[in-house]
Structures are given as structure tokens and as C-alpha cells.
PDB file of N, H, CA, C and O in Angstrom:
ATOM      1  N   MET A   1       4.339 -25.260   1.595  1.00  0.00           N
ATOM      2  CA  MET A   1       4.770 -25.948   2.761  1.00  0.00           C
ATOM      3  C   MET A   1       5.102 -24.204   3.396  1.00  0.00           C
ATOM      4  O   MET A   1       5.326 -23.266   2.631  1.00  0.00           O
ATOM      5  N   ALA A   2       5.078 -24.120   4.412  1.00  0.00           N
ATOM      6  H   ALA A   2       4.896 -24.882   5.033  1.00  0.00           H
ATOM      7  CA  ALA A   2       5.006 -22.869   5.599  1.00  0.00           C
ATOM      8  C   ALA A   2       6.631 -22.314   5.639  1.00  0.00           C
ATOM      9  O   ALA A   2       7.544 -23.136   5.719  1.00  0.00           O
ATOM     10  N   ASN A   3       6.842 -21.165   5.591  1.00  0.00           N
ATOM     11  H   ASN A   3       6.100 -20.498   5.526  1.00  0.00           H
ATOM     12  CA  ASN A   3       8.475 -20.983   5.885  1.00  0.00           C
ATOM     13  C   ASN A   3       8.836 -20.785   7.531  1.00  0.00           C
ATOM     14  O   ASN A   3       8.148 -19.926   8.080  1.00  0.00           O
ATOM     15  N   ALA A   4       9.613 -21.325   8.196  1.00  0.00           N
ATOM     16  H   ALA A   4      10.173 -22.023   7.750  1.00  0.00           H
ATOM     17  CA  ALA A   4       9.860 -21.187   9.178  1.00  0.00           C
ATOM     18  C   ALA A   4      10.410 -19.813   9.578  1.00  0.00           C
ATOM     19  O   ALA A   4      11.027 -19.165   8.733  1.00  0.00           O
ATOM     20  N   ILE A   5      10.195 -19.244  11.030  1.00  0.00           N
ATOM     21  H   ILE A   5       9.694 -19.770  11.717  1.00  0.00           H
ATOM     22  CA  ILE A   5      10.842 -18.135  11.278  1.00  0.00           C
ATOM     23  C   ILE A   5      11.582 -18.231  12.251  1.00  0.00           C
ATOM     24  O   ILE A   5      11.213 -18.446  13.406  1.00  0.00           O
ATOM     25  N   VAL A   6      12.667 -18.085  11.877  1.00  0.00           N
ATOM     26  H   VAL A   6      12.966 -17.911  10.939  1.00  0.00           H
ATOM     27  CA  VAL A   6      14.100 -18.137  12.782  1.00  0.00           C
ATOM     28  C   VAL A   6      14.457 -16.653  13.326  1.00  0.00           C
ATOM     29  O   VAL A   6      14.282 -15.612  12.693  1.00  0.00           O
ATOM     30  N   GLU A   7      15.017 -16.779  14.689  1.00  0.00           N
ATOM     31  H   GLU A   7      15.159 -17.625  15.203  1.00  0.00           H
ATOM     32  CA  GLU A   7      15.829 -15.507  14.764  1.00  0.00           C
ATOM     33  C   GLU A   7      17.161 -15.592  14.930  1.00  0.00           C
ATOM     34  O   GLU A   7      17.646 -16.660  15.303  1.00  0.00           O
ATOM     35  N   THR A   8      18.057 -14.348  14.650  1.00  0.00           N
ATOM     36  H   THR A   8      17.663 -13.481  14.347  1.00  0.00           H
ATOM     37  CA  THR A   8      19.133 -14.849  14.629  1.00  0.00           C
ATOM     38  C   THR A   8      19.754 -13.471  14.438  1.00  0.00           C
ATOM     39  O   THR A   8      19.791 -12.837  13.384  1.00  0.00           O
ATOM     40  N   ASP A   9      20.225 -13.119  15.596  1.00  0.00           N
ATOM     41  H   ASP A   9      20.195 -13.635  16.453  1.00  0.00           H
ATOM     42  CA  ASP A   9      21.537 -12.276  15.788  1.00  0.00           C
ATOM     43  C   ASP A   9      20.432 -10.792  16.079  1.00  0.00           C
ATOM     44  O   ASP A   9      20.624  -9.631  15.716  1.00  0.00           O
ATOM     45  N   GLY A  10      19.196 -11.413  16.908  1.00  0.00           N
ATOM     46  H   GLY A  10      19.040 -12.355  17.204  1.00  0.00           H
ATOM     47  CA  GLY A  10      18.147 -10.138  17.156  1.00  0.00           C
ATOM     48  C   GLY A  10      16.990 -10.199  15.773  1.00  0.00           C
ATOM     49  O   GLY A  10      15.775 -10.035  15.878  1.00  0.00           O
ATOM     50  N   SER A  11      17.504 -10.388  14.909  1.00  0.00           N
ATOM     51  H   SER A  11      18.491 -10.522  14.824  1.00  0.00           H
ATOM     52  CA  SER A  11      16.691  -9.956  13.695  1.00  0.00           C
ATOM     53  C   SER A  11      15.748 -11.303  12.958  1.00  0.00           C
ATOM     54  O   SER A  11      16.329 -12.256  12.438  1.00  0.00           O
ATOM     55  N   LEU A  12      14.688 -11.230  12.997  1.00  0.00           N
ATOM     56  H   LEU A  12      14.216 -10.456  13.420  1.00  0.00           H
ATOM     57  CA  LEU A  12      13.815 -12.406  12.058  1.00  0.00           C
ATOM     58  C   LEU A  12      13.976 -12.830  10.656  1.00  0.00           C
ATOM     59  O   LEU A  12      13.732 -12.103   9.693  1.00  0.00           O
ATOM     60  N   THR A  13      14.364 -13.943  10.597  1.00  0.00           N
ATOM     61  H   THR A  13      14.563 -14.534  11.379  1.00  0.00           H
ATOM     62  CA  THR A  13      14.332 -14.203   9.241  1.00  0.00           C
ATOM     63  C   THR A  13      13.866 -15.737   8.758  1.00  0.00           C
ATOM     64  O   THR A  13      14.219 -16.717   9.416  1.00  0.00           O
ATOM     65  N   ASP A  14      13.073 -15.859   7.595  1.00  0.00           N
ATOM     66  H   ASP A  14      12.786 -15.064   7.061  1.00  0.00           H
ATOM     67  CA  ASP A  14      12.486 -17.185   7.373  1.00  0.00           C
ATOM     68  C   ASP A  14      13.730 -17.978   6.837  1.00  0.00           C
ATOM     69  O   ASP A  14      14.906 -17.614   6.855  1.00  0.00           O
ATOM     70  N   SER A  15      13.118 -19.316   6.286  1.00  0.00           N
ATOM     71  H   SER A  15      12.163 -19.612   6.272  1.00  0.00           H
ATOM     72  CA  SER A  15      13.717 -20.024   6.166  1.00  0.00           C
ATOM     73  C   SER A  15      14.636 -20.032   4.950  1.00  0.00           C
ATOM     74  O   SER A  15      15.500 -20.896   4.801  1.00  0.00           O
ATOM     75  N   ASN A  16      14.459 -19.209   4.233  1.00  0.00           N
ATOM     76  H   ASN A  16      13.757 -18.506   4.355  1.00  0.00           H
ATOM     77  CA  ASN A  16      14.960 -19.074   3.163  1.00  0.00           C
ATOM     78  C   ASN A  16      16.224 -17.820   3.574  1.00  0.00           C
ATOM     79  O   ASN A  16      16.712 -17.094   2.708  1.00  0.00           O
ATOM     80  N   GLY A  17      16.479 -17.776   4.546  1.00  0.00           N
ATOM     81  H   GLY A  17      16.083 -18.366   5.250  1.00  0.00           H
ATOM     82  CA  GLY A  17      17.921 -16.660   5.072  1.00  0.00           C
ATOM     83  C   GLY A  17      17.342 -14.989   4.569  1.00  0.00           C
ATOM     84  O   GLY A  17      18.086 -14.017   4.435  1.00  0.00           O
ATOM     85  N   ARG A  18      15.861 -14.998   4.353  1.00  0.00           N
ATOM     86  H   ARG A  18      15.257 -15.787   4.462  1.00  0.00           H
ATOM     87  CA  ARG A  18      15.582 -13.135   4.129  1.00  0.00           C
ATOM     88  C   ARG A  18      15.338 -12.768   5.075  1.00  0.00           C
ATOM     89  O   ARG A  18      14.726 -13.589   5.757  1.00  0.00           O
ATOM     90  N   LYS A  19      15.556 -11.665   5.617  1.00  0.00           N
ATOM     91  H   LYS A  19      16.054 -10.998   5.062  1.00  0.00           H
ATOM     92  CA  LYS A  19      15.320 -10.694   6.723  1.00  0.00           C
ATOM     93  C   LYS A  19      13.519 -10.078   6.145  1.00  0.00           C
ATOM     94  O   LYS A  19      13.152  -9.467   5.141  1.00  0.00           O
ATOM     95  N   ILE A  20      12.699 -10.676   7.488  1.00  0.00           N
ATOM     96  H   ILE A  20      12.997 -11.172   8.303  1.00  0.00           H
ATOM     97  CA  ILE A  20      11.194 -10.346   6.979  1.00  0.00           C
ATOM     98  C   ILE A  20      10.851  -8.962   7.388  1.00  0.00           C
ATOM     99  O   ILE A  20       9.750  -8.615   6.962  1.00  0.00           O
ATOM    100  N   ALA A  21      11.471  -8.082   8.085  1.00  0.00           N
ATOM    101  H   ALA A  21      12.366  -8.364   8.432  1.00  0.00           H
ATOM    102  CA  ALA A  21      11.434  -6.760   8.297  1.00  0.00           C
ATOM    103  C   ALA A  21      11.497  -6.340   6.928  1.00  0.00           C
ATOM    104  O   ALA A  21      10.499  -5.794   6.458  1.00  0.00           O
ATOM    105  N   ALA A  22      12.773  -6.553   6.032  1.00  0.00           N
ATOM    106  H   ALA A  22      13.583  -6.996   6.414  1.00  0.00           H
ATOM    107  CA  ALA A  22      12.770  -5.747   4.972  1.00  0.00           C
ATOM    108  C   ALA A  22      11.943  -6.700   3.823  1.00  0.00           C
ATOM    109  O   ALA A  22      12.492  -6.490   2.741  1.00  0.00           O
ATOM    110  N   GLN A  23      11.123  -7.413   3.706  1.00  0.00           N
ATOM    111  H   GLN A  23      10.677  -7.584   4.585  1.00  0.00           H
ATOM    112  CA  GLN A  23       9.991  -7.540   2.936  1.00  0.00           C
ATOM    113  C   GLN A  23       8.737  -7.170   3.080  1.00  0.00           C
ATOM    114  O   GLN A  23       7.783  -7.140   2.302  1.00  0.00           O
ATOM    115  N   ASP A  24       8.926  -6.796   4.570  1.00  0.00           N
ATOM    116  H   ASP A  24       9.701  -6.820   5.201  1.00  0.00           H
ATOM    117  CA  ASP A  24       7.747  -5.813   5.038  1.00  0.00           C
ATOM    118  C   ASP A  24       7.795  -4.362   4.151  1.00  0.00           C
ATOM    119  O   ASP A  24       7.144  -3.830   3.252  1.00  0.00           O
ATOM    120  N   ARG A  25       8.864  -4.098   4.901  1.00  0.00           N
ATOM    121  H   ARG A  25       9.393  -4.530   5.631  1.00  0.00           H
ATOM    122  CA  ARG A  25       9.149  -2.607   4.156  1.00  0.00           C
ATOM    123  C   ARG A  25       8.626  -2.180   2.589  1.00  0.00           C
ATOM    124  O   ARG A  25       7.785  -1.389   2.163  1.00  0.00           O
ATOM    125  N   ALA A  26       9.819  -3.374   1.811  1.00  0.00           N
ATOM    126  H   ALA A  26      10.502  -4.017   2.157  1.00  0.00           H
ATOM    127  CA  ALA A  26       9.243  -3.434   0.362  1.00  0.00           C
ATOM    128  C   ALA A  26       7.664  -3.892   0.001  1.00  0.00           C
ATOM    129  O   ALA A  26       7.219  -3.488  -1.074  1.00  0.00           O
ATOM    130  N   ALA A  27       6.785  -4.734   0.872  1.00  0.00           N
ATOM    131  H   ALA A  27       7.146  -5.062   1.745  1.00  0.00           H
ATOM    132  CA  ALA A  27       5.798  -4.831   0.037  1.00  0.00           C
ATOM    133  C   ALA A  27       5.169  -3.316   0.215  1.00  0.00           C
ATOM    134  O   ALA A  27       4.808  -2.706  -0.790  1.00  0.00           O
ATOM    135  N   LYS A  28       5.041  -2.684   1.631  1.00  0.00           N
ATOM    136  H   LYS A  28       5.334  -3.180   2.448  1.00  0.00           H
ATOM    137  CA  LYS A  28       4.462  -1.361   2.003  1.00  0.00           C
ATOM    138  C   LYS A  28       4.600  -0.306   1.053  1.00  0.00           C
ATOM    139  O   LYS A  28       3.732   0.546   0.865  1.00  0.00           O
ATOM    140  N   GLU A  29       5.870  -0.371   0.356  1.00  0.00           N
ATOM    141  H   GLU A  29       6.576  -1.063   0.508  1.00  0.00           H
ATOM    142  CA  GLU A  29       6.288   0.636  -0.357  1.00  0.00           C
ATOM    143  C   GLU A  29       5.673   0.496  -1.542  1.00  0.00           C
ATOM    144  O   GLU A  29       5.150   1.438  -2.139  1.00  0.00           O
ATOM    145  N   ARG A  30       5.706  -1.002  -2.060  1.00  0.00           N
ATOM    146  H   ARG A  30       6.130  -1.767  -1.576  1.00  0.00           H
ATOM    147  CA  ARG A  30       5.287  -1.221  -3.613  1.00  0.00           C
ATOM    148  C   ARG A  30       3.750  -1.142  -3.488  1.00  0.00           C
ATOM    149  O   ARG A  30       3.159  -1.126  -4.568  1.00  0.00           O
ATOM    150  N   GLN A  31       2.963  -1.087  -2.325  1.00  0.00           N
ATOM    151  H   GLN A  31       3.443  -1.100  -1.448  1.00  0.00           H
ATOM    152  CA  GLN A  31       1.409  -0.799  -1.946  1.00  0.00           C
ATOM    153  C   GLN A  31       1.296   0.776  -1.872  1.00  0.00           C
ATOM    154  O   GLN A  31       0.385   1.326  -2.490  1.00  0.00           O
ATOM    155  N   ARG A  32       2.131   1.462  -1.187  1.00  0.00           N
ATOM    156  H   ARG A  32       2.872   1.015  -0.685  1.00  0.00           H
ATOM    157  CA  ARG A  32       2.053   2.701  -1.482  1.00  0.00           C
ATOM    158  C   ARG A  32       2.342   3.860  -2.604  1.00  0.00           C
ATOM    159  O   ARG A  32       1.763   4.929  -2.798  1.00  0.00           O
ATOM    160  N   GLN A  33       3.435   3.261  -3.257  1.00  0.00           N
ATOM    161  H   GLN A  33       3.906   2.392  -3.099  1.00  0.00           H
ATOM    162  CA  GLN A  33       3.385   3.316  -4.967  1.00  0.00           C
ATOM    163  C   GLN A  33       2.155   3.693  -5.714  1.00  0.00           C
ATOM    164  O   GLN A  33       1.804   4.754  -6.230  1.00  0.00           O
ATOM    165  N   ALA A  34       1.251   1.774  -5.565  1.00  0.00           N
ATOM    166  H   ALA A  34       1.536   0.912  -5.145  1.00  0.00           H
ATOM    167  CA  ALA A  34       0.167   1.832  -6.173  1.00  0.00           C
ATOM    168  C   ALA A  34      -1.263   2.270  -5.909  1.00  0.00           C
ATOM    169  O   ALA A  34      -2.267   2.112  -6.604  1.00  0.00           O
ATOM    170  N   LEU A  35      -1.054   3.046  -4.358  1.00  0.00           N
ATOM    171  H   LEU A  35      -0.238   3.174  -3.794  1.00  0.00           H
ATOM    172  CA  LEU A  35      -2.110   3.851  -4.347  1.00  0.00           C
ATOM    173  C   LEU A  35      -1.937   5.124  -4.621  1.00  0.00           C
ATOM    174  O   LEU A  35      -2.897   5.876  -4.450  1.00  0.00           O
ATOM    175  N   SER A  36      -0.808   5.599  -5.057  1.00  0.00           N
ATOM    176  H   SER A  36      -0.029   4.989  -5.196  1.00  0.00           H
ATOM    177  CA  SER A  36      -0.419   7.110  -4.892  1.00  0.00           C
ATOM    178  C   SER A  36      -0.672   6.908  -6.518  1.00  0.00           C
ATOM    179  O   SER A  36      -1.559   7.646  -6.946  1.00  0.00           O
ATOM    180  N   LEU A  37      -0.067   6.061  -7.478  1.00  0.00           N
ATOM    181  H   LEU A  37       0.653   5.461  -7.130  1.00  0.00           H
ATOM    182  CA  LEU A  37      -0.982   6.272  -8.767  1.00  0.00           C
ATOM    183  C   LEU A  37      -2.266   6.248  -9.192  1.00  0.00           C
ATOM    184  O   LEU A  37      -2.694   6.811 -10.199  1.00  0.00           O
ATOM    185  N   GLN A  38      -2.982   5.485  -8.292  1.00  0.00           N
ATOM    186  H   GLN A  38      -2.634   5.028  -7.473  1.00  0.00           H
ATOM    187  CA  GLN A  38      -4.926   5.488  -8.092  1.00  0.00           C
ATOM    188  C   GLN A  38      -4.806   7.095  -7.756  1.00  0.00           C
ATOM    189  O   GLN A  38      -5.059   7.916  -8.637  1.00  0.00           O
ATOM    190  N   ARG A  39      -4.436   7.471  -6.531  1.00  0.00           N
ATOM    191  H   ARG A  39      -4.230   6.804  -5.815  1.00  0.00           H
ATOM    192  CA  ARG A  39      -4.577   9.118  -5.979  1.00  0.00           C
ATOM    193  C   ARG A  39      -4.048  10.027  -7.677  1.00  0.00           C
ATOM    194  O   ARG A  39      -4.814  10.720  -8.348  1.00  0.00           O
ATOM    195  N   GLU A  40      -3.587   9.936  -7.781  1.00  0.00           N
ATOM    196  H   GLU A  40      -2.965   9.374  -7.236  1.00  0.00           H
ATOM    197  CA  GLU A  40      -2.824  10.417  -9.050  1.00  0.00           C
ATOM    198  C   GLU A  40      -4.245  10.485 -10.449  1.00  0.00           C
ATOM    199  O   GLU A  40      -4.845  11.474 -10.871  1.00  0.00           O
ATOM    200  N   ASN A  41      -4.364   9.232 -10.785  1.00  0.00           N
ATOM    201  H   ASN A  41      -3.877   8.429 -10.442  1.00  0.00           H
ATOM    202  CA  ASN A  41      -5.306   8.850 -11.401  1.00  0.00           C
ATOM    203  C   ASN A  41      -6.637   9.586 -11.188  1.00  0.00           C
ATOM    204  O   ASN A  41      -7.038  10.195 -12.180  1.00  0.00           O
ATOM    205  N   ILE A  42      -7.356   9.642 -10.143  1.00  0.00           N
ATOM    206  H   ILE A  42      -7.030   9.147  -9.338  1.00  0.00           H
ATOM    207  CA  ILE A  42      -8.247  10.063  -9.404  1.00  0.00           C
ATOM    208  C   ILE A  42      -8.146  11.518  -9.870  1.00  0.00           C
ATOM    209  O   ILE A  42      -8.690  12.005 -10.860  1.00  0.00           O
ATOM    210  N   LEU A  43      -7.507  12.005  -9.152  1.00  0.00           N
ATOM    211  H   LEU A  43      -7.065  11.609  -8.347  1.00  0.00           H
ATOM    212  CA  LEU A  43      -6.967  13.681  -9.414  1.00  0.00           C
ATOM    213  C   LEU A  43      -7.154  14.026 -10.817  1.00  0.00           C
ATOM    214  O   LEU A  43      -7.593  15.150 -11.062  1.00  0.00           O
ATOM    215  N   SER A  44      -6.957  13.435 -11.530  1.00  0.00           N
ATOM    216  H   SER A  44      -6.601  12.522 -11.332  1.00  0.00           H
ATOM    217  CA  SER A  44      -6.812  13.927 -13.208  1.00  0.00           C
ATOM    218  C   SER A  44      -7.675  13.575 -13.804  1.00  0.00           C
ATOM    219  O   SER A  44      -7.563  13.453 -15.024  1.00  0.00           O
ATOM    220  N   GLN A  45      -8.829  13.290 -13.158  1.00  0.00           N
ATOM    221  H   GLN A  45      -8.920  13.389 -12.167  1.00  0.00           H
ATOM    222  CA  GLN A  45     -10.037  12.985 -13.970  1.00  0.00           C
ATOM    223  C   GLN A  45     -11.193  14.145 -13.674  1.00  0.00           C
ATOM    224  O   GLN A  45     -11.985  14.251 -12.738  1.00  0.00           O
ATOM    225  N   LYS A  46     -10.960  15.013 -14.908  1.00  0.00           N
ATOM    226  H   LYS A  46     -10.316  14.927 -15.669  1.00  0.00           H
ATOM    227  CA  LYS A  46     -12.398  15.875 -15.048  1.00  0.00           C
ATOM    228  C   LYS A  46     -13.418  15.608 -15.676  1.00  0.00           C
ATOM    229  O   LYS A  46     -13.597  15.042 -16.754  1.00  0.00           O
ATOM    230  N   THR A  47     -14.587  16.381 -14.387  1.00  0.00           N
ATOM    231  H   THR A  47     -14.441  16.840 -13.511  1.00  0.00           H
ATOM    232  CA  THR A  47     -16.289  15.783 -14.897  1.00  0.00           C
ATOM    233  C   THR A  47     -16.869  16.967 -14.630  1.00  0.00           C
ATOM    234  O   THR A  47     -16.115  17.586 -13.880  1.00  0.00           O
ATOM    235  N   SER A  48     -17.841  17.588 -14.875  1.00  0.00           N
ATOM    236  H   SER A  48     -18.454  17.085 -15.484  1.00  0.00           H
ATOM    237  CA  SER A  48     -19.190  18.354 -14.620  1.00  0.00           C
ATOM    238  C   SER A  48     -20.407  18.111 -14.190  1.00  0.00           C
ATOM    239  O   SER A  48     -21.392  18.818 -13.975  1.00  0.00           O
ATOM    240  N   SER A  49     -20.056  16.437 -14.058  1.00  0.00           N
ATOM    241  H   SER A  49     -19.256  15.863 -14.233  1.00  0.00           H
ATOM    242  CA  SER A  49     -21.442  15.916 -13.547  1.00  0.00           C
ATOM    243  C   SER A  49     -21.116  15.828 -12.258  1.00  0.00           C
ATOM    244  O   SER A  49     -20.137  15.226 -11.817  1.00  0.00           O
ATOM    245  N   PRO A  50     -22.166  16.601 -11.451  1.00  0.00           N
ATOM    246  CA  PRO A  50     -22.112  16.118  -9.822  1.00  0.00           C
ATOM    247  C   PRO A  50     -21.906  14.645  -9.322  1.00  0.00           C
ATOM    248  O   PRO A  50     -20.976  14.393  -8.556  1.00  0.00           O
ATOM    249  N   VAL A  51     -22.794  13.646  -9.764  1.00  0.00           N
ATOM    250  H   VAL A  51     -23.549  13.850 -10.386  1.00  0.00           H
ATOM    251  CA  VAL A  51     -22.663  12.252  -9.335  1.00  0.00           C
ATOM    252  C   VAL A  51     -21.450  11.793  -9.486  1.00  0.00           C
ATOM    253  O   VAL A  51     -20.954  11.146  -8.564  1.00  0.00           O
ATOM    254  N   ARG A  52     -20.652  12.056 -10.788  1.00  0.00           N
ATOM    255  H   ARG A  52     -21.054  12.582 -11.537  1.00  0.00           H
ATOM    256  CA  ARG A  52     -19.369  11.304 -11.021  1.00  0.00           C
ATOM    257  C   ARG A  52     -18.504  12.065 -10.391  1.00  0.00           C
ATOM    258  O   ARG A  52     -17.364  11.600 -10.377  1.00  0.00           O
ATOM    259  N   ARG A  53     -18.695  13.376  -9.709  1.00  0.00           N
ATOM    260  H   ARG A  53     -19.621  13.753  -9.720  1.00  0.00           H
ATOM    261  CA  ARG A  53     -17.782  13.953  -8.625  1.00  0.00           C
ATOM    262  C   ARG A  53     -17.731  13.581  -7.502  1.00  0.00           C
ATOM    263  O   ARG A  53     -16.733  13.591  -6.782  1.00  0.00           O
ATOM    264  N   ALA A  54     -19.352  13.024  -7.096  1.00  0.00           N
ATOM    265  H   ALA A  54     -20.163  13.015  -7.681  1.00  0.00           H
ATOM    266  CA  ALA A  54     -19.240  12.389  -5.779  1.00  0.00           C
ATOM    267  C   ALA A  54     -18.339  11.273  -6.111  1.00  0.00           C
ATOM    268  O   ALA A  54     -17.208  11.047  -5.679  1.00  0.00           O
ATOM    269  N   ALA A  55     -18.749  10.894  -6.600  1.00  0.00           N
ATOM    270  H   ALA A  55     -19.668  11.077  -6.951  1.00  0.00           H
ATOM    271  CA  ALA A  55     -17.717   9.115  -6.979  1.00  0.00           C
ATOM    272  C   ALA A  55     -16.518   9.331  -6.680  1.00  0.00           C
ATOM    273  O   ALA A  55     -15.954   8.774  -5.739  1.00  0.00           O
ATOM    274  N   LEU A  56     -15.897  10.303  -7.570  1.00  0.00           N
ATOM    275  H   LEU A  56     -16.356  10.756  -8.334  1.00  0.00           H
ATOM    276  CA  LEU A  56     -13.980  10.963  -7.403  1.00  0.00           C
ATOM    277  C   LEU A  56     -14.058  10.793  -5.972  1.00  0.00           C
ATOM    278  O   LEU A  56     -13.490   9.863  -5.400  1.00  0.00           O
ATOM    279  N   GLU A  57     -14.784  11.714  -5.347  1.00  0.00           N
ATOM    280  H   GLU A  57     -15.246  12.469  -5.812  1.00  0.00           H
ATOM    281  CA  GLU A  57     -14.319  12.154  -4.123  1.00  0.00           C
ATOM    282  C   GLU A  57     -14.162  11.447  -2.671  1.00  0.00           C
ATOM    283  O   GLU A  57     -13.507  11.640  -1.647  1.00  0.00           O
ATOM    284  N   ALA A  58     -15.366  10.288  -3.268  1.00  0.00           N
ATOM    285  H   ALA A  58     -15.898  10.131  -4.100  1.00  0.00           H
ATOM    286  CA  ALA A  58     -15.645   9.185  -2.272  1.00  0.00           C
ATOM    287  C   ALA A  58     -14.087   8.423  -2.960  1.00  0.00           C
ATOM    288  O   ALA A  58     -13.398   7.889  -2.090  1.00  0.00           O
ATOM    289  N   ALA A  59     -13.735   8.377  -3.866  1.00  0.00           N
ATOM    290  H   ALA A  59     -14.295   8.811  -4.572  1.00  0.00           H
ATOM    291  CA  ALA A  59     -12.833   6.884  -4.046  1.00  0.00           C
ATOM    292  C   ALA A  59     -11.438   7.874  -3.682  1.00  0.00           C
ATOM    293  O   ALA A  59     -10.547   7.201  -3.164  1.00  0.00           O
ATOM    294  N   LEU A  60     -11.173   8.991  -3.815  1.00  0.00           N
ATOM    295  H   LEU A  60     -11.896   9.538  -4.236  1.00  0.00           H
ATOM    296  CA  LEU A  60      -9.967  10.035  -3.435  1.00  0.00           C
ATOM    297  C   LEU A  60      -9.887   9.878  -1.786  1.00  0.00           C
ATOM    298  O   LEU A  60      -8.808  10.057  -1.221  1.00  0.00           O
ATOM    299  N   ALA A  61     -10.942   9.575  -1.129  1.00  0.00           N
ATOM    300  H   ALA A  61     -11.819   9.429  -1.588  1.00  0.00           H
ATOM    301  CA  ALA A  61     -11.123   9.736  -0.006  1.00  0.00           C
ATOM    302  C   ALA A  61     -10.592   8.313   0.662  1.00  0.00           C
ATOM    303  O   ALA A  61      -9.822   8.306   1.623  1.00  0.00           O
ATOM    304  N   GLN A  62     -11.049   7.232   0.095  1.00  0.00           N
ATOM    305  H   GLN A  62     -11.674   7.238  -0.685  1.00  0.00           H
ATOM    306  CA  GLN A  62     -11.012   5.730  -0.027  1.00  0.00           C
ATOM    307  C   GLN A  62      -9.399   5.672   0.347  1.00  0.00           C
ATOM    308  O   GLN A  62      -8.800   5.675   1.422  1.00  0.00           O
ATOM    309  N   VAL A  63      -8.898   5.608  -1.285  1.00  0.00           N
ATOM    310  H   VAL A  63      -9.385   5.606  -2.159  1.00  0.00           H
ATOM    311  CA  VAL A  63      -7.604   5.984  -0.937  1.00  0.00           C
ATOM    312  C   VAL A  63      -6.480   6.772  -0.512  1.00  0.00           C
ATOM    313  O   VAL A  63      -5.323   6.353  -0.535  1.00  0.00           O
ATOM    314  N   GLU A  64      -6.815   7.888  -0.132  1.00  0.00           N
ATOM    315  H   GLU A  64      -7.755   8.229  -0.112  1.00  0.00           H
ATOM    316  CA  GLU A  64      -5.992   8.614   1.204  1.00  0.00           C
ATOM    317  C   GLU A  64      -5.767   7.695   2.787  1.00  0.00           C
ATOM    318  O   GLU A  64      -4.752   7.458   3.442  1.00  0.00           O
ATOM    319  N   ALA A  65      -7.182   7.352   2.992  1.00  0.00           N
ATOM    320  H   ALA A  65      -8.007   7.545   2.460  1.00  0.00           H
ATOM    321  CA  ALA A  65      -7.349   6.519   3.903  1.00  0.00           C
ATOM    322  C   ALA A  65      -6.095   5.498   3.653  1.00  0.00           C
ATOM    323  O   ALA A  65      -5.083   5.497   4.354  1.00  0.00           O
ATOM    324  N   GLN A  66      -6.271   4.835   2.802  1.00  0.00           N
ATOM    325  H   GLN A  66      -7.093   4.836   2.232  1.00  0.00           H
ATOM    326  CA  GLN A  66      -5.702   3.493   2.841  1.00  0.00           C
ATOM    327  C   GLN A  66      -4.188   3.771   2.828  1.00  0.00           C
ATOM    328  O   GLN A  66      -3.276   3.054   3.240  1.00  0.00           O
ATOM    329  N   ILE A  67      -4.143   5.025   2.237  1.00  0.00           N
ATOM    330  H   ILE A  67      -4.884   5.607   1.902  1.00  0.00           H
ATOM    331  CA  ILE A  67      -2.168   5.687   2.430  1.00  0.00           C
ATOM    332  C   ILE A  67      -2.097   5.834   3.757  1.00  0.00           C
ATOM    333  O   ILE A  67      -1.247   5.143   4.317  1.00  0.00           O
ATOM    334  N   VAL A  68      -2.900   6.701   4.562  1.00  0.00           N
ATOM    335  H   VAL A  68      -3.591   7.263   4.106  1.00  0.00           H
ATOM    336  CA  VAL A  68      -2.572   7.222   5.992  1.00  0.00           C
ATOM    337  C   VAL A  68      -2.536   5.978   6.826  1.00  0.00           C
ATOM    338  O   VAL A  68      -2.117   5.930   7.982  1.00  0.00           O
ATOM    339  N   ALA A  69      -2.999   5.006   6.151  1.00  0.00           N
ATOM    340  H   ALA A  69      -3.340   5.045   5.212  1.00  0.00           H
ATOM    341  CA  ALA A  69      -3.048   3.625   7.190  1.00  0.00           C
ATOM    342  C   ALA A  69      -1.909   2.692   6.962  1.00  0.00           C
ATOM    343  O   ALA A  69      -1.541   1.943   7.868  1.00  0.00           O
ATOM    344  N   ILE A  70      -1.427   2.700   5.982  1.00  0.00           N
ATOM    345  H   ILE A  70      -1.725   3.308   5.246  1.00  0.00           H
ATOM    346  CA  ILE A  70      -0.052   2.160   5.728  1.00  0.00           C
ATOM    347  C   ILE A  70       1.136   2.494   6.382  1.00  0.00           C
ATOM    348  O   ILE A  70       1.984   1.676   6.739  1.00  0.00           O
ATOM    349  N   GLY A  71       1.200   3.991   6.571  1.00  0.00           N
ATOM    350  H   GLY A  71       0.511   4.655   6.281  1.00  0.00           H
ATOM    351  CA  GLY A  71       1.874   4.532   7.477  1.00  0.00           C
ATOM    352  C   GLY A  71       3.309   5.603   6.763  1.00  0.00           C
ATOM    353  O   GLY A  71       4.068   6.204   7.524  1.00  0.00           O
TER     354      GLY A  71
END
């Protein structure tokens, strides 16, 4: 069953009375933390293989782009 969205005192809440903006901020923060951990993992990997290094650089660029997109 979908939650109804209701406007009360200028802020949006779902049918359970939770503020939607706070949920969105918390979700974005969790996403940002997960991406930061991925970024740290990629940066910590050492390799002498040019192919592996290129793959790590591509993965790092993708993770950093996602971090920027989140805001």
C-alpha cells in the first residue's frame, strides 16, 4: 500500500507522519558514505598492472561522479 503525502505547516509528511525531507537527506547521506567507502577502497589498492590501474581509475571516476551527482 502506498503512503499518502500530506502537507502540514508548510512541510510534506507521509501518512505515518514522518517528514519526507528528513528521509531524503538521511538517504543521501547514507549513499554518500557508501560511495566514500568505495572511493577509499579503490584508492587503497596498489597495482603494477597497467590494465588493472586503468580499471581502478575508471572505477574511481565513476564513484566520484556519483558523489558529485548526489550533491
